[in-house]
C-alpha positions, 0 to 999 in steps of 0.5 A: 569402052564400047559401053561407055561410048554407047551410053554417051550416045544414048544420053545425047539423044535423050537430051536432044529429044527433051530439048526439042520437046521443051522448045516446041511446047512453048509458043514463039515469043512467050513462056509456058506461064503466058500460055496458061494466062491466054487460056483463061484470058478469053474466059467469059465473065460469070454473074449471079442470078438475083432470084436463085443465086446460080452463076451463069455466063454473061451472054446467057443472062436475062437482064431486066430494065433495072440492070439486074441479071437472071438465069431465065425469063421465068426468074425475071418475072418471079422477081418482078412479081415480088 
């Protein structure tokens, strides 16, 4: 009988720990699915260099007067020389 009682107490503690861990893992007012979306929500758009085809973040791109994107000033100059 004591073994059954200790088993029930251990089961209750484990369930309580799992429940509190699950609750604290999700942000308030949202679900776990929403938190995964927010991680990628602030991702910067990637664009392709016209000269070599490498994908770079938009903030690091060199933009020409014709609105073409390049990965470096050198590639912008090479492309305009063609």
